[in-house]
MIVEXTI-324814 format. One record per atom (N, C-alpha, C): x, y, z. Coordinates in steps of 0.05 Angstrom, whole numbers, plus 5000, padded with zeros to 4 digits. Layout:
# MIVEXTI-324814
XYZ
...
# end
This chain:
# MIVEXTI-324814
501749765000
500050005000
501850255000
500650484994
502150734995
503150795023
505450915026
506450995052
504851225062
503751385045
502151615053
499251565047
497551675065
494651675060
493851965060
491452025049
490652295046
490552455072
489852325093
489652465119
492352565129
494552455118
497152535126
498452745108
497152815086
498452985066
498853275075
496953385090
497153665097
499753735111
500653555128
503153605143
505653585125
505353445102
507553425083
507553665064
505253745055
504953965036
505754235048
504754285072
505254535086
504154775069
505854965062
504955205048
505655205018
506154975007
506954954979
504454954960
504955044935
502855014915
502354724909
499854654904
499054374899
497854354871
498854164855
497754104829
496753814828
494753764812
493853484807
494453424778
495953214774
496753134747
494752924737
493053014717
490952844707
488352994710
487053074687
484653234688
482153074679
482252814683
479952644678
478452584704
476852374704
475252324728
476952244752
479252114747
480952034769
482152284782
483152474766
484152724777
482052884791
479552874781
477353014794
476752884821
477052624823
476752484848
478852574868
481352594859
483552684876
482952964886
481853134869
481053404877
478953404899
477053224896
474953204916
476053124943
477952934942
479252844967
480853074979
482153234962
483653454972
481753654987
479553704974
477553894986
476553785013
476153525014
475253395039
477253435062
479853445054
482053475074
482953765078
481553945065
482354225068
484854305053
485554155032
487954205017
487254374993
488454614991
487854794969
489454714944
488154694921
489454614896
489754854878
492154884867
492655114849
491655064821
491854814812
490954744785
491454464777
490654384753
490954124742
493154124721
494453894717
496453854696
495453634678
495953674652
495153464633
496653514606
497553294594
498953324568
497153324544
494553284549
492553284527
492253564517
493053624492
492853894482
490054004480
488053824480
485253914479
484454034506
485853954527
485154044554
486754284563
489154314553
490854544561
489454804556
489454974576
488255244573
485255244581
484155014586
481354994596
481354974626
479054924637
478854904666
477354654675
477854564699
476354354712
475754444741
473254444748
472454534775
473454814780
473454984759
474355254762
477255304764
478855094761
481755114763
483055074735
485255214730
486455194703
487854924698
487754834673
489154594665
491554674649
493954604658
496454684645
498154434637
500054484619
501954274613
503754224637
504653974642
506353924665
508954084664
509754194642
512154354640
512054594658
509654674668
509454894686
510954844712
511454594718
512954524742
515854624741
516954644717
519654724713
520155014720
517955164723
518255454730
518855484760
518455274776
519055294804
521955234809
523355414821
526255374825
526955354855
526055544871
526855544900
525255334916
522755314911
521055134927
519254974909
519654714909
518054544891
515154534900
513254534882
510454484889
510054194896
507754134906
507053854912
505053754891
505653514880
504053414857
502553164866
499953164860
498352924865
497852794838
498552534836
498152394811
495352284808
494052354786
491252274783
490552144757
492251954748
491751804724
493251534727
491951334739
493251094747
494650934725
493550934701
494750774679
497250914668
497751164675
500051314666
501951384689
501351274713
502851364737
505851304735
506551094723
509451024721
510951234705
509751324683
511051534666
511151794681
508951854696
508952094712
511152094733
511351874748
513351854768
516151884756
516651754734
519251774721
519952064714
517952214703
518452494696
519052654721
517552614742
517952774767
520652714780
521452464780
523952384792
526252504777
526052524750
528152654734
528352944739
526053064748
526053354754
526853404783
527653194797
528653224824
526553204846
524053134839
521953094859
522452834874
521752834899
522052594916
519352484923
519052224918
516452094924
515752124953
513252184958
512052224985
512852494997
515152604990
515952865000
515053084981
515053034955
514353234935
511953144918
511252894918
508952804902
507652564915
505052544911
503552324921
502752144897
503551894899
503051704877
500651524883
499151474862
496951284865
497751004854
500350954852
501350714839
500450454854
499850484880
499050244895
496050224900
494650424890
491750414893
490550214873
488250104880
486849914862
484350044852
483950014825
481450114813
479349894814
476849974818
474649774819
472549844798
471849644783
469649664763
467549454771
465149554776
462949374783
460849384762
460449174747
458549164725
455749104736
454349314745
451749264757
449649174737
450249224711
448449144690
449848934673
448648704670
449948494654
449148494625
448048714615
447148724588
447549004577
447349024550
447549284537
445449294515
444549534509
442449564488
443649594460
446249614457
447549634431
449249384425
450049354400
451749124392
453949244374
455549414386
457749544371
459849344361
460749374337
462549174325
465349174338
466149404351
468749414363
468649334393
466349244402
465949164430
465048874430
465648724452
464848444453
461848394451
460248594458
457348564456
456548514427
458248614408
457648584380
459348384365
461748324376
463548154361
464247884374
463047834397
463647584412
461247404414
461647144413
459446954414
458146934441
459646984462
458546944489
457347214498
454947264488
453747524495
450947504507
450547284522
447947244535
447447454557
444947524561
444247714582
444747584609
446047724627
446747614653
445247744675
443447924669
441748034690
442848284703
441748354726
442548594740
443348524769
445248684779
446248634806
444148724826
443848564847
442048624869
443348834887
441749024898
442849234914
444049134940
443048924951
444148804976
446948694970
447248554948
449948454940
451848694936
450848894923
452549134918
453549254944
451749294962
452549414988
454649245002
454348985001
456248805014
459048825000
458948854973
461448874958
462849144965
461349354967
462449614974
463649615002
462349485020
463349465048
466049315048
466249105033
468748955032
470949115019
470249254997
472249424984
473349635004
471649765019
472449965038
474249845060
473649595067
475249475088
478049395079
478449365052
480949265042
482549495028
481349715022
482649925007
482450195022
484450255038
484250505055
484550755038
485650735014
485850974997
484050944973
481550854977
479650814956
479251064940
479551044913
479251264895
476551244881
476351284855
473651264842
472650974842
470050944842
468850684838
466950704814
467450534794
466050544768
463750334769
461350424760
459050244760
458550144732
460650044719
460349944692
462849784685
462649624664
464949504651
464049454622
462649224617
461649164590
458649234588
457249274610
454449324610
453649614609
451149674603
450049944603
448649994630
449850144648
448750174675
445950304676
445350474656
442750614657
440450424650
441050174642
438949974639
438049864666
439649894686
438949784712
436549944723
434449804731
431949944740
432350104766
434450034781
434850174807
437550314808
438550404786
441150534785
441350764805
439350914809
439451144828
440051054856
439050814864
439650714891
442550654894
443850554873
446750484874
448350744877
447650944862
449051204863
448751324891
446251324901
445751444927
447351304949
447551044947
449050894968
452050984968
453151014944
455951104943
456251384953
454351554946
454451834956
454351844987
452651664998
452451655027
455051575040
456551405025
459151305035
461451495027
460751725014
462751915005
464751784986
463751614968
465451474948
464951604921
467051684908
466951814882
465751614862
463651704848
462151524831
462351594801
463051384785
463451434756
461551254741
460251364721
458551214703
459451254674
458951054657
459451064629
457050964614
456151114594
453651034580
453851104550
452250964534
451951044506
449751244502
447951274522
445851474522
443851444499
443951224485
441951174464
439651024478
438251174496
436351054514
433651194512
431551044511
428851154511
427751174539
428851014558
427851024585
428751284599
427451364620
428051604634
430751584648
432351794646
434951804659
434851994684
432452104689
432252314709
433052224737
432051994746
432551914774
435551874779
436851744760
439751694763
441351954763
440652134745
442052394744
441652554769
439152554780
438552704804
439952594828
440852334827
442452224848
445252344848
445952494827
448352654826
450952494826
451352324806
453952184804
456152394799
458552324806
460752524804
461652564775
461752354759
462752374732
461152184714
460352294691
458852134671
460252144644
461151914635
462351894608
460251794589
460151924565
458251844545
459851784519
459651534510
461151454487
459451464462
460551584440
459151594415
461151614392
460151594368
462051584345
460951724320
459551944325
458452104303
456152284312
455752494296
453552674302
451052594286
451452524261
449252444244
448752144245
446252064242
445551784246
446951594226
447251684201
448551514181
451451444189
452751624202
455451574211
455451414237
453851504256
453751394283
452951094282
450951024266
449950754266
451850544256
453850634241
455850444230
457450324253
458150474273
459950374294
458650364321
456350484325
454750444349
452150314340
452450064332
450249914320
447849874339
445549944329
443149914345
442350174359
444050374357
443550624371
442350834352
441551054364
440351274348
441651534358
442951674340
444451924347
442552144356
440152154345
438252364353
437252314382
437052064389
436351994416
438552064435
441052014427
443352094443
443352394448
443052544426
443152834428
440952944446
438552824444
436352924460
436952874490
438352644496
439052584523
441352774533
443052854515
445153044523
443853314532
441853394517
440453644525
438953594551
437753354554
436353294579
438253304603
440653194599
442553194621
443253474629
443753644609
444353924615
442054064630
439654004621
437254114634
437154034663
437553774669
437453674696
439653794714
442053814702
444353934717
443654214725
442554374707
441954654712
439554674732
437554514727
435054544744
435654464773
437154244777
437454144804
440254214815
441754384801
444354474810
446154244817
446254044798
447853804802
450753874797
452553714809
455453754806
456653554787
455053384774
455953184756
457553304733
459953204728
461553294706
461053094683
460553204659
459953034636
462153044616
463052814608
465252784588
464152624564
464252734540
463452604516
465952474503
465952214503
468152064490
467452014461
468852154444
468252134415
470251944403
469251704394
470951504382
471551574353
473951634347
474651724320
475251494301
473751504279
474151314256
474651484231
475451364210
475951514185
473451634174
471151534182
468651634170
467351854187
468551944209
467152134226
468952374235
470952434219
472952634226
472252914216
470352944199
469653194187
467453344201
465153374187
462953524197
461753404222
461753134224
460653004247
462153094272
464853094271
466453164294
466053464301
465953634281
465653914286
462953974299
460853844289
458253894301
458053794330
459453574335
459453474363
461053654380
463253764370
464853954385
463254194392
461754304373
460054534377
457954474398
456754234397
454654164416
455754154444
458154034447
459454014474
460054284485
460954464468
461454734477
458954874486
456754834471
454254954478
453254854506
453654594511
452654474535
454654484558
457054584553
459254594572
460054304582
460154124563
461053854568
463953824557
465453654570
468153594560
468053414536
469453494515
469653324491
472453194491
472452934493
474952784492
474952594468
476352664447
476352484424
478852304426
478352054419
480451854420
480151664396
482451594385
482351404362
481051134372
479151044356
477650804363
479550564365
478950384383
480550144386
478649904386
479749664389
478249424385
478449244410
476249154420
476248984444
474248754440
474448544455
476348494477
478948374467
480748324486
483348224479
483147944465
481147784474
480847524462
480447534432
478947734422
478347754393
480847844378
482448014391
484948104378
486847874374
486947704394
488647464392
487547264372
484847244371
483647074351
484447174323
484347434319
485147544293
488047484287
489747504306
492647444303
492947144295
491246974306
491446684300
489846604276
489046804260
487646764234
484846644238
483546694260
480846604265
478946824256
476646744246
474646944236
473447094260
473547354259
472347524280
470047674268
467747654280
465247774270
465548074266
464748174244
464648464237
467348584231
469548444236
472148574235
472948654206
472148494186
472948554159
472048834150
469548904156
468549164148
469449384167
470049314192
470749514212
473649604209
475449424201
478349484201
479049704181
477349734160
477849954141
477150234152
475850244175
475150494187
477050584209
478850404218
480750484239
482750684228
483250894243
485251094236
488050974238
488550844260
491050714265
490750424260
491850324238
491550044231
492949864251
494849974266
496249814286
494549734309
492049844310
490249774332
489749474334
490049334311
489649044311
492248894312
494549034313
497148894314
497548744339
498748514337
499548354360
502548294356
504048404375
506948374373
507948154392
508647934380
509547704396
512247754408
512347794434
514847834448
514947674474
515947434473
515847244496
517047364521
519147534519
520447644542
518647824559
516347914547
514548094562
512947944583
512947674582
511547524602
512547584630
515047654632
516247714658
515447984669
514448164652
513748424661
510948434674
510548594694
507948614707
505948764689
503348704693
501248844679
499548994699
498849234693
497249404710
494649264718
493349134699
490749014704
490848774723
493148654725
493348414743
493248494772
494748704780
494948764808
493749024817
493049194798
492049464805
489149504797
487749294790
484949324782
483349074789
480849114797
479048894802
476348954788
475548774770
473048794756
471148584766
468748664773
466748474785
464248484768
463248244761
460848234744
458348264760
456048264747
453548314761
452648094780
454047864779
453447654797
455447634820
457247834821
459147844843
461647674838
462047584813
464347424806
466547604796
469047524801
471347684793
472147614764
472547814748
473447784720
476547804720
477747694700
480647704698
481547994697
480348154680
480848444679
478648574662
478748834660
476648974646
476848954616
479048834606
479548814577
478748534567
478148344585
477448074576
474448034579
473347844563
470447814562
469447524564
470947344551
469947064549
469546944577
467546764579
466946634604
469346494617
471046384600
473346244610
475246424625
475046684620
476746874634
475247024657
473046914665
471747004689
472146784710
473646854731
474246664752
471746554765
472046314775
469946204793
470546304821
470846564824
471546694849
469246874858
468246824881
466246994893
467747224907
467347464898
468847694908
468547714939
466147684948
465547714977
467047514994
467547274984
468747065000
471747034995
472847214980
475747184972
477347434980
479347394997
481047625004
482347754979
482748014981
483848164958
486548044949
488347984967
490947874959
490647614944
488747444952
488247194938
487347244910
485647444906
484647514879
487047604862
488747774873
491047864858
492947634851
493347454870
495147224865
494047044843
491446994843
490146824823
490446954795
490147214794
490447354768
493247334758
495247364776
498047354768
498747074758
497246874766
497846594758
496246504734
494446664724
492646584703
494146544676
493646324663
495146264638
494546454616
492046564615
491446754593
493047014595
493847084620
495447324623
498147294609
499347054611
501847004597
501447024567
499246914557
498746934528
498347224520
496847374536
496347664531
498947814530
500747764550
503247904551
505047834527
505047574521
506647484499
505847624473
503347674470
502247804446
502448114447
503548214469
503948504471
501448664477
499448534489
496948664495
496648774523
498448694540
498348784569
499049074572
498049194593
498649474599
501149474617
503449514606
505949494621
507549744619
# end
C-alpha cells in the first residue's frame, strides 16, 4: 500500500502550491479528496492538448512543464491518472521530485469496476457485445449484493479512489441505478458512470442522484455515421439525452461532470466531429476524442491466430491507426507486470471476479466469489492465470 494516505498529506504539503496531474475523472476524484481534507489546489496538469488552457472545477489545466518554473520551492504534485502513473513518476523523479515528499502517487491504489448491468442495448462491432459469441444477458446486480461488495472494498482499500458502475454493460438499463448511486454518495465514494445514452427510458432519477462523473461514448453526430459503429443506437436519441442531462444539471444544480468520449474513425472526422464539438461547447461538456480501438483482447488474439472475427472485415477499414489490431509476439514480456493484474478488480453483476476489464469470454471469468475471497488471493490468482501469459506474449498487456 502507499506509505502516505490522504489524511497525512497536509503535514507534508505545508504551504506549497499543489497540482493534480490528470484532468479526467480520476484527477477530479483526487481534487474531491483534497477538498475533503482542506487541501487547496492551484490547478490541474495534463498533456492532452485539447485540455490545456481549459478548466476543471474552476481551476486551470496546464501542461506539466509548468512545474519547471518552480526553482526555489517545489510544488506538491498529486498523481491522478493510474494507467500513466509510472510515466508520471519517472518524469517527476528526473525533475528532482522525491516520492512522498514532493508528490503523492496512486501507483499502489486499486481501481474497481462493478458491472451492475449484465447487458447492453447496443451491439457495437468494436465491442464484445457485438463481436463475441458469448453475449447472453446476465441480468442485474441486486442492491444488497452491491452494498456488501462496497463494504468489503472499503475494508480492504484504505485509499479508495473512484468506483465505476460499469464494465461491459449499460448501467442506465438497471431499473434501480439511482439507489446504487445514492449508496455510494452516502459513503462519500466518488462515483463514475459510462453510457451510450441511446436510451428511451428516463434518465432523470439516476442523474438527480448526482453521480460525480458521467462518460458518454459515441462515434458520430449524424445517424448515418453513428449507426455504423454504434450499431443499434440512434444519434438523435443520444443528442436529446445530452440536452436532457444539461437541463437536469441546471435545474437541480447538480455537480455531475459530463465527458463525451468521441470514438474517432475515418468516417467521422469531418462535419460529424465539428458538430459534436459545437454541441459540447454549447452544453459545457468535456469533449474527449480518442482513436477507436478494438476489444476484447480475446478477439484481437483470435485475429492474430487467423480466426474469423465477427464484423472485423468491414470495421478494420475504418480504423485510423491500423496498428490497433497488431499483435506483437514478444515472449520476454511475460516477465513484466501488467497493471490490470494487480491494480484493478472487475466484478460482474453476479459478484464474480473477472480476469480484467479488457477480457470478456466466460473462460476468463474466475469462479471466484468476490465477497468470499481476500483481495490478495484475487491478485495472486490473476497473476497465475495462463491467459495473462498469452496476453503479455502478444503484447496486449498494459505494462
